[in-house]
N, CA, C and O atoms as a printed pandas DataFrame, in Angstrom:
     atom_number atom_name residue_name chain_id  residue_number  x_coord  y_coord  z_coord
0              1         N          UNK        A               1  116.029  102.502  106.448
1              2        CA          UNK        A               1  116.567  101.353  105.769
2              3         C          UNK        A               1  115.980  100.053  106.316
3              4         O          UNK        A               1  115.673   99.128  105.564
4              5         N          UNK        A               2  115.828  100.003  107.665
5              6        CA          UNK        A               2  115.294   98.784  108.283
6              7         C          UNK        A               2  113.872   98.504  107.831
7              8         O          UNK        A               2  113.497   97.343  107.664
8              9         N          UNK        A               3  113.066   99.554  107.628
9             10        CA          UNK        A               3  111.677   99.340  107.226
10            11         C          UNK        A               3  111.621   98.745  105.822
11            12         O          UNK        A               3  110.766   97.905  105.539
12            13         N          UNK        A               4  112.523   99.173  104.945
13            14        CA          UNK        A               4  112.556   98.619  103.596
14            15         C          UNK        A               4  112.973   97.150  103.612
15            16         O          UNK        A               4  112.434   96.340  102.858
16            17         N          UNK        A               5  113.928   96.810  104.467
17            18        CA          UNK        A               5  114.371   95.421  104.593
18            19         C          UNK        A               5  113.222   94.559  105.112
19            20         O          UNK        A               5  113.010   93.445  104.632
20            21         N          UNK        A               6  112.482   95.077  106.092
21            22        CA          UNK        A               6  111.350   94.316  106.638
22            23         C          UNK        A               6  110.252   94.121  105.596
23            24         O          UNK        A               6  109.642   93.053  105.534
24            25         N          UNK        A               7  109.997   95.137  104.780
25            26        CA          UNK        A               7  108.983   95.015  103.728
26            27         C          UNK        A               7  109.417   93.982  102.701
27            28         O          UNK        A               7  108.606   93.168  102.259
28            29         N          UNK        A               8  110.693   94.006  102.315
29            30        CA          UNK        A               8  111.190   93.039  101.332
30            31         C          UNK        A               8  111.140   91.619  101.898
31            32         O          UNK        A               8  110.781   90.682  101.184
32            33         N          UNK        A               9  111.496   91.454  103.171
33            34        CA          UNK        A               9  111.432   90.126  103.793
34            35         C          UNK        A               9  109.993   89.640  103.862
35            36         O          UNK        A               9  109.721   88.475  103.571
36            37         N          UNK        A              10  109.073   90.511  104.240
37            38        CA          UNK        A              10  107.663   90.128  104.291
38            39         C          UNK        A              10  107.146   89.789  102.899
39            40         O          UNK        A              10  106.403   88.821  102.733
40            41         N          UNK        A              11  107.532   90.574  101.899
41            42        CA          UNK        A              11  107.120   90.294  100.522
42            43         C          UNK        A              11  107.671   88.953  100.054
43            44         O          UNK        A              11  106.966   88.178   99.409
44            45         N          UNK        A              12  108.928   88.682  100.379
45            46        CA          UNK        A              12  109.513   87.397  100.011
46            47         C          UNK        A              12  108.800   86.246  100.715
47            48         O          UNK        A              12  108.571   85.194  100.118
48            49         N          UNK        A              13  108.453   86.446  101.982
49            50        CA          UNK        A              13  107.737   85.403  102.726
50            51         C          UNK        A              13  106.356   85.159  102.131
51            52         O          UNK        A              13  105.930   84.010  102.009
52            53         N          UNK        A              14  105.658   86.217  101.762
53            54        CA          UNK        A              14  104.332   86.061  101.155
54            55         C          UNK        A              14  104.454   85.405   99.786
55            56         O          UNK        A              14  103.657   84.532   99.443
56            57         N          UNK        A              15  105.451   85.823   99.000
57            58        CA          UNK        A              15  105.652   85.227   97.690
58            59         C          UNK        A              15  105.996   83.745   97.776
59            60         O          UNK        A              15  105.443   82.935   97.032
60            61         N          UNK        A              16  106.910   83.383   98.683
61            62        CA          UNK        A              16  107.264   81.970   98.859
62            63         C          UNK        A              16  106.090   81.163   99.388
63            64         O          UNK        A              16  105.897   80.016   98.987
64            65         N          UNK        A              17  105.307   81.747  100.281
65            66        CA          UNK        A              17  104.131   81.055  100.799
66            67         C          UNK        A              17  103.102   80.834   99.697
67            68         O          UNK        A              17  102.474   79.778   99.627
68            69         N          UNK        A              18  102.935   81.830   98.844
69            70        CA          UNK        A              18  102.006   81.674   97.722
70            71         C          UNK        A              18  102.495   80.604   96.754
71            72         O          UNK        A              18  101.693   79.904   96.136
72            73         N          UNK        A              19  103.802   80.480   96.625
73            74        CA          UNK        A              19  104.352   79.444   95.755
74            75         C          UNK        A              19  104.196   78.063   96.384
75            76         O          UNK        A              19  103.846   77.106   95.695
76            77         N          UNK        A              20  104.458   77.951   97.709
77            78        CA          UNK        A              20  104.341   76.665   98.391
78            79         C          UNK        A              20  102.894   76.193   98.496
79            80         O          UNK        A              20  102.613   75.004   98.345
80            81         N          UNK        A              21  101.991   77.110   98.752
81            82        CA          UNK        A              21  100.570   76.789   98.924
82            83         C          UNK        A              21   99.772   77.312   97.730
83            84         O          UNK        A              21   98.728   77.943   97.899
84            85         N          UNK        A              22  100.265   77.050   96.537
85            86        CA          UNK        A              22   99.737   77.700   95.332
86            87         C          UNK        A              22   98.261   77.421   95.062
87            88         O          UNK        A              22   97.607   78.230   94.404
88            89         N          UNK        A              23   97.724   76.325   95.535
89            90        CA          UNK        A              23   96.304   76.054   95.311
90            91         C          UNK        A              23   95.400   76.819   96.263
91            92         O          UNK        A              23   94.205   76.958   96.003
92            93         N          UNK        A              24   95.947   77.311   97.350
93            94        CA          UNK        A              24   95.116   77.923   98.381
94            95         C          UNK        A              24   95.470   79.372   98.705
95            96         O          UNK        A              24   94.607   80.122   99.161
96            97         N          UNK        A              25   96.700   79.778   98.486
97            98        CA          UNK        A              25   97.136   81.136   98.792
98            99         C          UNK        A              25   97.665   81.744   97.500
99           100         O          UNK        A              25   98.647   81.256   96.940
100          101         N          UNK        A              26   97.025   82.801   97.025
101          102        CA          UNK        A              26   97.394   83.403   95.748
102          103         C          UNK        A              26   97.564   84.902   95.889
103          104         O          UNK        A              26   96.779   85.568   96.565
104          105         N          UNK        A              27   98.600   85.426   95.243
105          106        CA          UNK        A              27   98.781   86.862   95.130
106          107         C          UNK        A              27   98.161   87.277   93.804
107          108         O          UNK        A              27   98.573   86.799   92.747
108          109         N          UNK        A              28   97.170   88.166   93.855
109          110        CA          UNK        A              28   96.447   88.602   92.665
110          111         C          UNK        A              28   97.246   89.701   91.979
111          112         O          UNK        A              28   97.633   90.686   92.607
112          113         N          UNK        A              29   97.489   89.524   90.691
113          114        CA          UNK        A              29   98.192   90.545   89.915
114          115         C          UNK        A              29   97.712   90.471   88.474
115          116         O          UNK        A              29   96.821   89.685   88.151
116          117         N          UNK        A              30   98.305   91.290   87.608
117          118        CA          UNK        A              30   97.908   91.305   86.205
118          119         C          UNK        A              30   98.547   90.179   85.398
119          120         O          UNK        A              30   98.254   90.039   84.210
120          121         N          UNK        A              31   99.398   89.384   86.004
121          122        CA          UNK        A              31   99.999   88.252   85.326
122          123         C          UNK        A              31  101.443   88.463   84.914
123          124         O          UNK        A              31  102.158   87.488   84.684
124          125         N          UNK        A              32  101.890   89.699   84.815
125          126        CA          UNK        A              32  103.276   89.966   84.448
126          127         C          UNK        A              32  104.174   89.835   85.677
127          128         O          UNK        A              32  103.706   89.854   86.815
128          129         N          UNK        A              33  105.451   89.703   85.421
129          130        CA          UNK        A              33  106.401   89.584   86.527
130          131         C          UNK        A              33  106.456   90.861   87.353
131          132         O          UNK        A              33  106.468   90.813   88.583
132          133         N          UNK        A              34  106.488   92.003   86.671
133          134        CA          UNK        A              34  106.499   93.281   87.391
134          135         C          UNK        A              34  105.228   93.489   88.194
135          136         O          UNK        A              34  105.267   94.003   89.312
136          137         N          UNK        A              35  104.104   93.088   87.623
137          138        CA          UNK        A              35  102.835   93.199   88.340
138          139         C          UNK        A              35  102.795   92.310   89.563
139          140         O          UNK        A              35  102.238   92.687   90.594
140          141         N          UNK        A              36  103.391   91.116   89.452
141          142        CA          UNK        A              36  103.431   90.198   90.589
142          143         C          UNK        A              36  104.314   90.754   91.706
143          144         O          UNK        A              36  103.967   90.667   92.884
144          145         N          UNK        A              37  105.457   91.325   91.326
145          146        CA          UNK        A              37  106.354   91.912   92.333
146          147         C          UNK        A              37  105.676   93.100   93.014
147          148         O          UNK        A              37  105.714   93.218   94.238
148          149         N          UNK        A              38  105.060   93.973   92.228
149          150        CA          UNK        A              38  104.364   95.135   92.789
150          151         C          UNK        A              38  103.222   94.698   93.702
151          152         O          UNK        A              38  103.053   95.238   94.795
152          153         N          UNK        A              39  102.451   93.730   93.255
153          154        CA          UNK        A              39  101.333   93.239   94.051
154          155         C          UNK        A              39  101.822   92.623   95.361
155          156         O          UNK        A              39  101.222   92.841   96.415
156          157         N          UNK        A              40  102.900   91.861   95.295
157          158        CA          UNK        A              40  103.445   91.239   96.504
158          159         C          UNK        A              40  103.975   92.292   97.466
159          160         O          UNK        A              40  103.800   92.159   98.677
160          161         N          UNK        A              41  104.613   93.327   96.956
161          162        CA          UNK        A              41  105.100   94.408   97.822
162          163         C          UNK        A              41  103.950   95.175   98.467
163          164         O          UNK        A              41  104.030   95.536   99.642
164          165         N          UNK        A              42  102.883   95.428   97.711
165          166        CA          UNK        A              42  101.721   96.139   98.265
166          167         C          UNK        A              42  101.067   95.294   99.357
167          168         O          UNK        A              42  100.701   95.814  100.411
168          169         N          UNK        A              43  100.921   93.996   99.107
169          170        CA          UNK        A              43  100.334   93.105  100.120
170          171         C          UNK        A              43  101.237   93.048  101.346
171          172         O          UNK        A              43  100.738   92.992  102.470
172          173         N          UNK        A              44  102.550   93.061  101.154
173          174        CA          UNK        A              44  103.477   93.045  102.287
174          175         C          UNK        A              44  103.340   94.306  103.133
175          176         O          UNK        A              44  103.403   94.240  104.360
176          177         N          UNK        A              45  103.155   95.450  102.486
177          178        CA          UNK        A              45  102.961   96.700  103.226
178          179         C          UNK        A              45  101.658   96.642  104.019
179          180         O          UNK        A              45  101.623   97.036  105.185
180          181         N          UNK        A              46  100.586   96.152  103.392
181          182        CA          UNK        A              46   99.304   96.031  104.091
182          183         C          UNK        A              46   99.431   95.074  105.273
183          184         O          UNK        A              46   98.953   95.369  106.368
184          185         N          UNK        A              47  100.072   93.933  105.051
185          186        CA          UNK        A              47  100.260   92.941  106.113
186          187         C          UNK        A              47  101.076   93.535  107.268
187          188         O          UNK        A              47  100.770   93.303  108.438
188          189         N          UNK        A              48  102.101   94.290  106.931
189          190        CA          UNK        A              48  102.909   94.940  107.966
190          191         C          UNK        A              48  102.121   95.971  108.754
191          192         O          UNK        A              48  102.255   96.055  109.975
192          193         N          UNK        A              49  101.300   96.756  108.065
193          194        CA          UNK        A              49  100.482   97.758  108.758
194          195         C          UNK        A              49   99.432   97.105  109.654
195          196         O          UNK        A              49   99.182   97.570  110.766
196          197         N          UNK        A              50   98.823   96.034  109.169
197          198        CA          UNK        A              50   97.835   95.306  109.983
198          199         C          UNK        A              50   98.512   94.744  111.226
199          200         O          UNK        A              50   97.969   94.837  112.327
200          201         N          UNK        A              51   99.700   94.160  111.055
201          202        CA          UNK        A              51  100.429   93.620  112.205
202          203         C          UNK        A              51  100.894   94.710  113.159
203          204         O          UNK        A              51  101.007   94.474  114.362
204          205         N          UNK        A              52  101.164   95.893  112.637
205          206        CA          UNK        A              52  101.655   96.985  113.478
206          207         C          UNK        A              52  100.520   97.683  114.227
207          208         O          UNK        A              52  100.712   98.118  115.363
208          209         N          UNK        A              53   99.342   97.798  113.608
209          210        CA          UNK        A              53   98.260   98.578  114.197
210          211         C          UNK        A              53   97.245   97.699  114.930
211          212         O          UNK        A              53   96.904   97.981  116.078
212          213         N          UNK        A              54   96.772   96.664  114.296
213          214        CA          UNK        A              54   95.665   95.873  114.848
214          215         C          UNK        A              54   96.151   94.757  115.776
215          216         O          UNK        A              54   95.513   94.482  116.792
216          217         N          UNK        A              55   97.261   94.117  115.441
217          218        CA          UNK        A              55   97.721   92.967  116.219
218          219         C          UNK        A              55   97.969   93.268  117.694
219          220         O          UNK        A              55   97.569   92.461  118.533
220          221         N          UNK        A              56   98.609   94.388  118.065
221          222        CA          UNK        A              56   98.807   94.649  119.501
222          223         C          UNK        A              56   97.489   94.790  120.270
223          224         O          UNK        A              56   97.399   94.388  121.430
224          225         N          UNK        A              57   96.485   95.353  119.630
225          226        CA          UNK        A              57   95.180   95.502  120.287
226          227         C          UNK        A              57   94.555   94.140  120.524
227          228         O          UNK        A              57   94.040   93.867  121.608
228          229         N          UNK        A              58   94.600   93.280  119.507
229          230        CA          UNK        A              58   94.043   91.934  119.631
230          231         C          UNK        A              58   94.823   91.132  120.661
231          232         O          UNK        A              58   94.229   90.385  121.439
232          233         N          UNK        A              59   96.134   91.274  120.677
233          234        CA          UNK        A              59   96.948   90.558  121.666
234          235         C          UNK        A              59   96.618   90.991  123.087
235          236         O          UNK        A              59   96.548   90.162  123.994
236          237         N          UNK        A              60   96.416   92.278  123.278
237          238        CA          UNK        A              60   96.078   92.764  124.616
238          239         C          UNK        A              60   94.709   92.259  125.062
239          240         O          UNK        A              60   94.531   91.850  126.209
240          241         N          UNK        A              61   93.746   92.290  124.144
241          242        CA          UNK        A              61   92.402   91.839  124.500
242          243         C          UNK        A              61   92.332   90.327  124.736
243          244         O          UNK        A              61   91.492   89.853  125.501
244          245         N          UNK        A              62   93.210   89.581  124.082
245          246        CA          UNK        A              62   93.171   88.126  124.218
246          247         C          UNK        A              62   94.289   87.592  125.111
247          248         O          UNK        A              62   94.642   86.416  125.024
248          249         N          UNK        A              63   94.841   88.435  125.955
249          250        CA          UNK        A              63   95.925   88.021  126.844
250          251         C          UNK        A              63   95.574   86.800  127.705
251          252         O          UNK        A              63   96.423   85.924  127.869
252          253         N          UNK        A              64   94.365   86.705  128.259
253          254        CA          UNK        A              64   94.049   85.492  129.025
254          255         C          UNK        A              64   94.120   84.212  128.182
255          256         O          UNK        A              64   94.503   83.156  128.684
256          257         N          UNK        A              65   93.752   84.311  126.904
257          258        CA          UNK        A              65   93.830   83.130  126.040
258          259         C          UNK        A              65   95.277   82.769  125.722
259          260         O          UNK        A              65   95.604   81.590  125.588
260          261         N          UNK        A              66   96.149   83.773  125.600
261          262        CA          UNK        A              66   97.570   83.494  125.422
262          263         C          UNK        A              66   98.117   82.727  126.621
263          264         O          UNK        A              66   98.872   81.767  126.462
264          265         N          UNK        A              67   97.734   83.156  127.815
265          266        CA          UNK        A              67   98.216   82.509  129.028
266          267         C          UNK        A              67   97.629   81.109  129.156
267          268         O          UNK        A              67   98.335   80.164  129.509
268          269         N          UNK        A              68   96.352   80.979  128.873
269          270        CA          UNK        A              68   95.672   79.689  129.000
270          271         C          UNK        A              68   96.227   78.654  128.032
271          272         O          UNK        A              68   96.353   77.483  128.390
272          273         N          UNK        A              69   96.561   79.062  126.816
273          274        CA          UNK        A              69   97.052   78.120  125.803
274          275         C          UNK        A              69   98.578   78.095  125.711
275          276         O          UNK        A              69   99.136   77.474  124.806
276          277         N          UNK        A              70   99.247   78.766  126.639
277          278        CA          UNK        A              70  100.710   78.838  126.678
278          279         C          UNK        A              70  101.302   79.362  125.372
279          280         O          UNK        A              70  102.355   78.903  124.930
280          281         N          UNK        A              71  100.618   80.324  124.763
281          282        CA          UNK        A              71  101.124   80.986  123.576
282          283         C          UNK        A              71  100.645   80.424  122.248
283          284         O          UNK        A              71  100.901   81.026  121.206
284          285         N          UNK        A              72   99.964   79.299  122.254
285          286        CA          UNK        A              72   99.492   78.716  120.997
286          287         C          UNK        A              72   98.404   79.554  120.331
287          288         O          UNK        A              72   98.135   79.395  119.140
288          289         N          UNK        A              73   97.789   80.431  121.089
289          290        CA          UNK        A              73   96.764   81.311  120.528
290          291         C          UNK        A              73   97.361   82.265  119.499
291          292         O          UNK        A              73   96.634   82.880  118.718
292          293         N          UNK        A              74   98.685   82.385  119.504
293          294        CA          UNK        A              74   99.373   83.223  118.526
294          295         C          UNK        A              74   99.046   82.791  117.105
295          296         O          UNK        A              74   98.911   83.637  116.221
296          297         N          UNK        A              75   98.917   81.491  116.871
297          298        CA          UNK        A              75   98.568   80.991  115.536
298          299         C          UNK        A              75   97.231   81.546  115.065
299          300         O          UNK        A              75   97.085   81.925  113.903
300          301         N          UNK        A              76   96.265   81.592  115.957
301          302        CA          UNK        A              76   94.942   82.101  115.576
302          303         C          UNK        A              76   94.968   83.607  115.352
303          304         O          UNK        A              76   94.285   84.111  114.460
304          305         N          UNK        A              77   95.741   84.324  116.144
305          306        CA          UNK        A              77   95.856   85.770  115.953
306          307         C          UNK        A              77   96.555   86.073  114.628
307          308         O          UNK        A              77   96.152   86.990  113.912
308          309         N          UNK        A              78   97.597   85.313  114.300
309          310        CA          UNK        A              78   98.264   85.507  113.010
310          311         C          UNK        A              78   97.329   85.176  111.850
311          312         O          UNK        A              78   97.358   85.854  110.823
312          313         N          UNK        A              79   96.504   84.148  111.999
313          314        CA          UNK        A              79   95.523   83.824  110.962
314          315         C          UNK        A              79   94.504   84.952  110.816
315          316         O          UNK        A              79   94.082   85.271  109.705
316          317         N          UNK        A              80   94.115   85.549  111.923
317          318        CA          UNK        A              80   93.198   86.688  111.875
318          319         C          UNK        A              80   93.830   87.870  111.154
319          320         O          UNK        A              80   93.158   88.555  110.383
320          321         N          UNK        A              81   95.113   88.119  111.396
321          322        CA          UNK        A              81   95.808   89.223  110.715
322          323         C          UNK        A              81   95.898   88.957  109.205
323          324         O          UNK        A              81   95.777   89.885  108.406
324          325         N          UNK        A              82   96.109   87.700  108.818
325          326        CA          UNK        A              82   96.140   87.351  107.397
326          327         C          UNK        A              82   94.758   87.531  106.778
327          328         O          UNK        A              82   94.644   87.986  105.640
328          329         N          UNK        A              83   93.714   87.180  107.513
329          330        CA          UNK        A              83   92.347   87.349  107.016
330          331         C          UNK        A              83   92.016   88.837  106.834
331          332         O          UNK        A              83   91.410   89.222  105.833
332          333         N          UNK        A              84   92.411   89.658  107.789
333          334        CA          UNK        A              84   92.175   91.104  107.668
334          335         C          UNK        A              84   92.943   91.660  106.470
335          336         O          UNK        A              84   92.439   92.525  105.754
336          337         N          UNK        A              85   94.159   91.166  106.252
337          338        CA          UNK        A              85   94.935   91.600  105.085
338          339         C          UNK        A              85   94.225   91.246  103.790
339          340         O          UNK        A              85   94.193   92.056  102.863
340          341         N          UNK        A              86   93.655   90.048  103.711
341          342        CA          UNK        A              86   92.924   89.672  102.496
342          343         C          UNK        A              86   91.674   90.522  102.317
343          344         O          UNK        A              86   91.317   90.865  101.190
344          345         N          UNK        A              87   91.009   90.863  103.403
345          346        CA          UNK        A              87   89.820   91.716  103.293
346          347         C          UNK        A              87   90.176   93.092  102.759
347          348         O          UNK        A              87   89.482   93.625  101.894
348          349         N          UNK        A              88   91.254   93.668  103.269
349          350        CA          UNK        A              88   91.656   95.007  102.832
350          351         C          UNK        A              88   92.142   94.979  101.393
351          352         O          UNK        A              88   91.750   95.822  100.587
352          353         N          UNK        A              89   92.991   94.018  101.068
353          354        CA          UNK        A              89   93.601   94.015   99.740
354          355         C          UNK        A              89   92.641   93.566   98.640
355          356         O          UNK        A              89   92.869   93.881   97.473
356          357         N          UNK        A              90   91.591   92.851   98.973
357          358        CA          UNK        A              90   90.623   92.406   97.966
358          359         C          UNK        A              90   89.397   93.302   97.876
359          360         O          UNK        A              90   88.457   92.990   97.145
360          361         N          UNK        A              91   89.393   94.405   98.604
361          362        CA          UNK        A              91   88.245   95.316   98.562
362          363         C          UNK        A              91   88.152   95.973   97.179
363          364         O          UNK        A              91   89.166   96.209   96.522
364          365         N          UNK        A              92   86.927   96.261   96.753
365          366        CA          UNK        A              92   86.713   96.864   95.440
366          367         C          UNK        A              92   87.347   98.242   95.321
367          368         O          UNK        A              92   87.775   98.631   94.235
368          369         N          UNK        A              93   87.414   98.983   96.417
369          370        CA          UNK        A              93   87.972  100.322   96.382
370          371         C          UNK        A              93   89.489  100.314   96.363
371          372         O          UNK        A              93   90.108  101.359   96.160
372          373         N          UNK        A              94   90.095   99.162   96.570
373          374        CA          UNK        A              94   91.555   99.061   96.649
374          375         C          UNK        A              94   92.102   98.513   95.336
375          376         O          UNK        A              94   92.087   97.301   95.121
376          377         N          UNK        A              95   92.578   99.377   94.468
377          378        CA          UNK        A              95   93.167   99.029   93.171
378          379         C          UNK        A              95   92.221   98.237   92.268
379          380         O          UNK        A              95   92.683   97.604   91.318
380          381         N          UNK        A              96   90.938   98.251   92.527
381          382        CA          UNK        A              96   89.966   97.604   91.659
382          383         C          UNK        A              96   90.168   96.113   91.481
383          384         O          UNK        A              96   89.996   95.605   90.373
384          385         N          UNK        A              97   90.526   95.396   92.533
385          386        CA          UNK        A              97   90.744   93.948   92.514
386          387         C          UNK        A              97   91.855   93.511   91.564
387          388         O          UNK        A              97   91.847   92.366   91.112
388          389         N          UNK        A              98   92.802   94.377   91.249
389          390        CA          UNK        A              98   93.939   93.993   90.415
390          391         C          UNK        A              98   95.161   93.650   91.248
391          392         O          UNK        A              98   96.111   93.049   90.747
392          393         N          UNK        A              99   95.137   94.027   92.506
393          394        CA          UNK        A              99   96.222   93.732   93.440
394          395         C          UNK        A              99   95.577   93.195   94.706
395          396         O          UNK        A              99   94.582   93.741   95.184
396          397         N          UNK        A             100   96.143   92.128   95.246
397          398        CA          UNK        A             100   95.586   91.622   96.488
398          399         C          UNK        A             100   96.097   90.243   96.834
399          400         O          UNK        A             100   96.964   89.688   96.159
400          401         N          UNK        A             101   95.545   89.708   97.894
401          402        CA          UNK        A             101   95.889   88.376   98.385
402          403         C          UNK        A             101   94.601   87.593   98.548
403          404         O          UNK        A             101   93.625   88.096   99.105
404          405         N          UNK        A             102   94.598   86.364   98.060
405          406        CA          UNK        A             102   93.436   85.491   98.199
406          407         C          UNK        A             102   93.844   84.223   98.933
407          408         O          UNK        A             102   94.896   83.645   98.662
408          409         N          UNK        A             103   93.004   83.800   99.860
409          410        CA          UNK        A             103   93.190   82.518  100.527
410          411         C          UNK        A             103   91.914   81.733  100.295
411          412         O          UNK        A             103   90.838   82.142  100.732
412          413         N          UNK        A             104   92.031   80.610   99.611
413          414        CA          UNK        A             104   90.880   79.768   99.281
414          415         C          UNK        A             104   90.904   78.513  100.134
415          416         O          UNK        A             104   91.970   77.954  100.392
416          417         N          UNK        A             105   89.758   78.078  100.565
417          418        CA          UNK        A             105   89.693   76.808  101.264
418          419         C          UNK        A             105   89.231   76.880  102.698
419          420         O          UNK        A             105   88.887   75.848  103.275
420          421         N          UNK        A             106   89.208   78.039  103.291
421          422        CA          UNK        A             106   88.658   78.132  104.631
422          423         C          UNK        A             106   89.654   78.479  105.714
423          424         O          UNK        A             106   90.799   78.848  105.452
424          425         N          UNK        A             107   89.182   78.351  106.930
425          426        CA          UNK        A             107   89.896   78.799  108.126
426          427         C          UNK        A             107   91.277   78.175  108.283
427          428         O          UNK        A             107   92.246   78.886  108.553
428          429         N          UNK        A             108   91.383   76.870  108.120
429          430        CA          UNK        A             108   92.653   76.203  108.366
430          431         C          UNK        A             108   93.730   76.613  107.372
431          432         O          UNK        A             108   94.918   76.531  107.681
432          433         N          UNK        A             109   93.328   77.055  106.179
433          434        CA          UNK        A             109   94.323   77.543  105.216
434          435         C          UNK        A             109   94.837   78.919  105.612
435          436         O          UNK        A             109   95.972   79.268  105.287
436          437         N          UNK        A             110   94.020   79.705  106.309
437          438        CA          UNK        A             110   94.519   80.963  106.883
438          439         C          UNK        A             110   95.552   80.663  107.963
439          440         O          UNK        A             110   96.591   81.318  108.039
440          441         N          UNK        A             111   95.257   79.672  108.795
441          442        CA          UNK        A             111   96.191   79.296  109.868
442          443         C          UNK        A             111   97.497   78.780  109.267
443          444         O          UNK        A             111   98.579   79.194  109.684
444          445         N          UNK        A             112   97.399   77.877  108.289
445          446        CA          UNK        A             112   98.608   77.336  107.673
446          447         C          UNK        A             112   99.378   78.415  106.918
447          448         O          UNK        A             112  100.606   78.457  106.986
448          449         N          UNK        A             113   98.678   79.282  106.204
449          450        CA          UNK        A             113   99.339   80.372  105.491
450          451         C          UNK        A             113  100.069   81.305  106.434
451          452         O          UNK        A             113  101.207   81.693  106.167
452          453         N          UNK        A             114   99.425   81.673  107.541
453          454        CA          UNK        A             114  100.068   82.545  108.525
454          455         C          UNK        A             114  101.274   81.859  109.162
455          456         O          UNK        A             114  102.285   82.506  109.431
456          457         N          UNK        A             115  101.171   80.557  109.402
457          458        CA          UNK        A             115  102.282   79.809  109.983
458          459         C          UNK        A             115  103.464   79.763  109.014
459          460         O          UNK        A             115  104.606   79.979  109.419
460          461         N          UNK        A             116  103.197   79.485  107.753
461          462        CA          UNK        A             116  104.270   79.417  106.756
462          463         C          UNK        A             116  104.921   80.788  106.571
463          464         O          UNK        A             116  106.145   80.888  106.488
464          465         N          UNK        A             117  104.108   81.842  106.507
465          466        CA          UNK        A             117  104.654   83.195  106.369
466          467         C          UNK        A             117  105.540   83.530  107.569
467          468         O          UNK        A             117  106.622   84.091  107.398
468          469         N          UNK        A             118  105.099   83.195  108.769
469          470        CA          UNK        A             118  105.887   83.492  109.978
470          471         C          UNK        A             118  107.207   82.733  109.998
471          472         O          UNK        A             118  108.241   83.291  110.365
472          473         N          UNK        A             119  107.176   81.466  109.605
473          474        CA          UNK        A             119  108.409   80.663  109.602
474          475         C          UNK        A             119  109.393   81.200  108.571
475          476         O          UNK        A             119  110.585   81.321  108.855
476          477         N          UNK        A             120  108.905   81.524  107.373
477          478        CA          UNK        A             120  109.789   82.044  106.335
478          479         C          UNK        A             120  110.360   83.392  106.749
479          480         O          UNK        A             120  111.540   83.656  106.518
480          481         N          UNK        A             121  109.540   84.257  107.361
481          482        CA          UNK        A             121  110.050   85.543  107.854
482          483         C          UNK        A             121  111.141   85.332  108.897
483          484         O          UNK        A             121  112.154   86.032  108.886
484          485         N          UNK        A             122  110.943   84.382  109.787
485          486        CA          UNK        A             122  111.925   84.115  110.831
486          487         C          UNK        A             122  113.243   83.621  110.222
487          488         O          UNK        A             122  114.317   84.062  110.631
488          489         N          UNK        A             123  113.167   82.714  109.253
489          490        CA          UNK        A             123  114.372   82.181  108.617
490          491         C          UNK        A             123  115.100   83.274  107.840
491          492         O          UNK        A             123  116.320   83.402  107.943
492          493         N          UNK        A             124  114.354   84.063  107.059
493          494        CA          UNK        A             124  114.992   85.126  106.273
494          495         C          UNK        A             124  115.615   86.193  107.163
495          496         O          UNK        A             124  116.680   86.722  106.843
496          497         N          UNK        A             125  114.970   86.511  108.263
497          498        CA          UNK        A             125  115.535   87.486  109.197
498          499         C          UNK        A             125  116.802   86.938  109.844
499          500         O          UNK        A             125  117.752   87.687  110.072
500          501         N          UNK        A             126  116.827   85.638  110.142
501          502        CA          UNK        A             126  118.023   85.035  110.744
502          503         C          UNK        A             126  119.196   85.027  109.766
503          504         O          UNK        A             126  120.351   85.071  110.189
504          505         N          UNK        A             127  118.912   84.972  108.463
505          506        CA          UNK        A             127  119.967   84.956  107.451
506          507         C          UNK        A             127  120.550   86.335  107.155
507          508         O          UNK        A             127  121.592   86.445  106.508
508          509         N          UNK        A             128  119.883   87.381  107.625
509          510        CA          UNK        A             128  120.370   88.741  107.384
510          511         C          UNK        A             128  121.662   89.000  108.157
511          512         O          UNK        A             128  121.860   88.463  109.247
512          513         N          UNK        A             129  122.532   89.823  107.587
513          514        CA          UNK        A             129  123.715   90.231  108.355
514          515         C          UNK        A             129  123.307   91.082  109.557
515          516         O          UNK        A             129  122.277   91.757  109.525
516          517         N          UNK        A             130  124.101   91.048  110.595
517          518        CA          UNK        A             130  123.783   91.777  111.826
518          519         C          UNK        A             130  123.602   93.269  111.566
519          520         O          UNK        A             130  122.824   93.926  112.258
520          521         N          UNK        A             131  124.307   93.807  110.582
521          522        CA          UNK        A             131  124.238   95.221  110.270
522          523         C          UNK        A             131  122.817   95.629  109.842
523          524         O          UNK        A             131  122.358   96.723  110.173
524          525         N          UNK        A             132  122.135   94.759  109.117
525          526        CA          UNK        A             132  120.777   95.083  108.654
526          527         C          UNK        A             132  119.707   94.785  109.691
527          528         O          UNK        A             132  118.606   95.330  109.605
528          529         N          UNK        A             133  119.999   93.940  110.663
529          530        CA          UNK        A             133  119.029   93.608  111.708
530          531         C          UNK        A             133  118.869   94.736  112.709
531          532         O          UNK        A             133  117.761   94.994  113.180
532          533         N          UNK        A             134  119.946   95.403  113.036
533          534        CA          UNK        A             134  119.911   96.445  114.081
534          535         C          UNK        A             134  119.467   97.768  113.563
535          536         O          UNK        A             134  119.389   98.734  114.323
């Protein structure tokens, strides 16, 4: 049950971020509401898997930079995870470019997108009842 709640929260965070940063962060879908929801859920699953598998390795390898910057390097690691998510979801072999996440504008939009997604996830998780958090 907790994994489904986390996927829905991540999907909501990605959807809200795409709405807030609509010129630079886009969820690719067929244009219908159901397609947008499905696409956002698929991107949320990919983002969660990237954060679960790749992020701990990157954090361990960049531990000196975390210490040197007093944790601010987290923003760059989160931007890297968002970039990897866009690479995976926009690949030609993955749903034929009908589902995915696009970030236009360059490096700083990855950083801002990752920051907005993280803040929205934190707020939505704080609003959950204690029963669903544990």
